[in-house]
N, C-alpha and C positions, 0 to 999 in steps of 0.2 A: 379472498386472500390476494395480497399483493404479488405481482410478478417479480421474479428474480431479475436483477440487472445483469445485462450481458454486453459484451464488447461487439465490435463489428464482425468478428469471426464466430460469434455464437457462444463463446465461453462465459461461464458464470463468474461475475466479479464478487469478491469478498467485501466485507465491511471496510470502508476506508479506501478502496481501490476505485480508480476512475481511468477511463480512456479519454485522452484529449483529442481535439479535432485533428491534430497532425498525426495521429496514430500512436503516439507514445502513451505511456502509462504513468500514473502518479499515485502515491499512497500518503494519506494524511493521518497523523497520529498526534497525541498529546504527550509531551515529554514529562518528566518527573516535577518540573517547575510549573507545569500548567500552560506552557506555551505550545501552540500548534506548529508542528513541523511537517515538512513535505519532502518526499524523495521521488526521483524520476528514474525511469529506465525505458529502453527502447522496446523490450519484450516483456510479456507478462511473466515468463519464467524467471527472467533476471530480477524483476521487481519482487517476486515472491522470495527469492534467495535473500535479498536485502531486508525484506520483512522479517524473515526468520532471524537473521543477525541482530536486528533491532530488538526483537522480542526477547531473544536470549540475553543480550546485554542489559536490558531493563530488568529482567528477572534476577540477574547477577548483581544488580545495583551499580552498574557502570554508568557514569553520567558524562554526557558529551560537553 
């Protein structure tokens, strides 16, 4: 079984989340047009709040 990906503090990262070398986090997702988008945040908590907003908007059909 593959190991779960973790950040430098030992927190498990979800699909699409990455920690960059400078310590910030990014989240990559595909929008409704098939284009890969990326958002950045200084903390994992802030990134996950942005992820929730994006997922909610995509479910509601809001297009950027």
